[in-house]
C-alpha positions as CSV (number, residue, x, y, z in Angstrom):
1,M,-59.3,-19.5,70.4
2,L,-62.5,-18.0,69.8
3,D,-64.4,-19.9,67.1
4,N,-67.7,-19.1,65.3
5,A,-68.9,-22.7,64.9
6,P,-68.7,-25.8,67.0
7,R,-66.0,-28.7,66.4
8,G,-66.9,-32.0,64.5
9,T,-67.7,-32.6,60.9
10,I,-69.8,-31.0,58.0
11,C,-70.2,-33.9,55.5
12,I,-69.8,-33.3,51.6
13,E,-73.5,-33.7,51.3
14,D,-74.1,-30.7,53.4
15,I,-71.3,-28.0,52.3
16,E,-72.3,-25.1,50.2
17,I,-70.9,-22.5,48.3
18,G,-70.2,-19.4,50.2
19,M,-70.0,-21.1,53.9
20,V,-67.5,-19.6,56.1
21,R,-65.7,-20.7,59.0
22,S,-63.2,-19.3,61.2
23,L,-61.0,-18.9,64.4
24,R,-59.1,-16.4,66.5
25,K,-56.3,-16.9,68.4
26,M,-53.3,-14.5,70.0
27,I,-50.2,-15.8,69.1
28,T,-47.8,-15.8,72.0
29,D,-44.0,-16.1,72.9
30,R,-45.1,-19.6,74.2
31,D,-46.4,-20.5,70.6
32,I,-43.6,-19.5,68.6
33,E,-40.9,-21.2,70.9
34,M,-43.2,-24.4,70.8
35,F,-43.2,-24.5,66.9
36,A,-39.5,-23.6,66.7
37,E,-39.1,-26.6,68.8
38,V,-41.5,-28.9,67.0
39,S,-40.7,-27.8,63.3
40,T,-36.8,-27.3,64.3
41,D,-36.7,-23.9,62.6
42,R,-35.0,-21.8,65.1
43,N,-34.2,-18.9,62.6
44,P,-33.4,-15.9,65.0
45,V,-35.7,-13.7,63.3
46,H,-39.0,-15.7,65.3
47,L,-36.3,-16.1,68.4
48,D,-33.9,-13.3,69.3
49,E,-35.5,-10.2,69.5
50,D,-32.0,-8.6,69.3
51,Y,-31.2,-10.0,66.2
52,A,-34.3,-9.3,64.7
53,Q,-34.5,-5.6,65.4
54,D,-31.8,-5.6,62.6
55,T,-34.3,-7.2,59.8
56,I,-36.6,-6.0,57.4
57,F,-39.1,-7.1,60.2
58,G,-37.7,-4.5,63.1
59,G,-38.6,-7.1,65.4
60,R,-39.3,-10.7,65.8
61,I,-42.1,-12.3,63.9
62,A,-44.2,-15.6,64.0
63,H,-43.0,-18.4,61.9
64,G,-45.1,-18.3,58.5
65,M,-46.3,-21.8,58.6
66,L,-47.5,-21.3,62.2
67,T,-50.2,-18.8,61.0
68,A,-50.7,-21.2,58.0
69,G,-51.6,-23.9,60.8
70,L,-54.6,-21.8,61.9
71,V,-55.7,-22.5,58.5
72,S,-55.5,-25.9,59.2
73,A,-57.2,-25.9,62.4
74,V,-60.2,-24.4,60.8
75,I,-60.5,-26.7,58.1
76,G,-59.6,-29.6,60.3
77,E,-61.7,-28.9,63.0
78,Q,-65.0,-27.0,61.5
79,L,-65.3,-26.9,57.9
80,P,-65.4,-29.6,56.7
81,G,-64.1,-30.9,60.2
82,H,-63.0,-33.8,61.2
83,G,-62.2,-36.8,58.7
84,T,-61.3,-34.1,56.2
85,V,-58.1,-34.8,54.3
86,Y,-55.6,-32.2,53.1
87,L,-55.0,-32.6,49.2
88,G,-53.2,-29.2,48.8
89,Q,-52.7,-25.5,49.8
90,N,-51.1,-22.8,48.2
91,L,-50.0,-19.5,50.3
92,K,-49.0,-16.2,49.7
93,F,-47.5,-14.2,52.9
94,L,-48.7,-10.7,52.9
95,A,-47.3,-9.1,56.4
96,P,-45.5,-10.4,59.4
97,V,-47.5,-11.8,62.5
98,R,-45.8,-10.8,65.6
99,P,-46.1,-11.9,69.0
100,G,-49.2,-10.5,70.5
101,D,-51.0,-10.7,67.3
102,M,-54.9,-11.4,67.1
103,V,-55.2,-13.5,64.3
104,L,-58.4,-14.5,62.4
105,A,-58.3,-17.2,60.2
106,E,-60.9,-17.9,57.8
107,V,-61.7,-20.3,55.1
108,E,-64.6,-19.8,52.7
109,V,-66.1,-22.7,50.2
110,T,-65.7,-21.8,46.7
111,E,-66.0,-24.7,44.7
112,I,-67.7,-28.4,45.4
113,D,-67.3,-31.5,43.3
114,H,-69.5,-33.6,44.7
115,S,-68.7,-37.0,42.4
116,K,-65.1,-36.8,44.3
117,R,-65.9,-35.4,47.4
118,R,-63.4,-32.6,46.8
119,V,-64.0,-28.9,48.3
120,T,-62.1,-26.1,47.2
121,M,-61.8,-23.1,49.6
122,N,-60.3,-19.5,50.0
123,T,-58.2,-19.3,52.8
124,R,-56.9,-16.1,54.8
125,C,-55.4,-14.9,57.9
126,I,-56.0,-11.1,59.0
127,V,-54.5,-9.4,61.6
128,N,-56.1,-5.6,62.8
129,D,-58.2,-5.8,59.5
130,K,-55.0,-6.4,57.1
131,K,-54.8,-9.7,55.4
132,V,-51.3,-11.1,56.2
133,L,-51.9,-14.5,54.5
134,V,-54.2,-15.4,51.3
135,G,-54.5,-18.4,49.5
136,D,-56.7,-21.6,48.5
137,A,-57.0,-25.2,49.8
138,T,-58.5,-28.7,48.2
139,V,-59.7,-31.1,50.6
140,L,-61.4,-34.3,50.5
141,A,-64.6,-33.8,52.6
142,P,-65.9,-36.6,54.7
143,S,-69.2,-38.3,53.3
144,R,-72.2,-39.6,55.3
145,K,-71.6,-42.8,52.7
146,F,-68.8,-43.9,54.3
147,D,-69.5,-43.6,58.1
């Protein structure tokens, strides 16, 4: 993975609207197989090329939630980072992600409620300059007051 920032924690006191963090990851056959194993989602569109060729996708695709998991990684590792609690996420899948695709997962702070330690972020995943996933996340950010 290629990140634009080190792992760790950005406390609510230091978060600003417009902050962006991201990571890049190439989706591999192994990633898809491991996700199928852990999630128990063995839909053949993810695992069987012959089957997937006859679908609207014309070939195998990664699980949508595998792609969404990259957003979770940015939130849990970078912004806000360690100690963050996910409160909600909405997602819209715009295009498939295929084995071998390089996914850029980004989060951008759009709202901050300091009194409740809540941060709302625009979330997106991009492959070859095309958005494949968009949404918004709300999280409970860590605070220095509770360290």
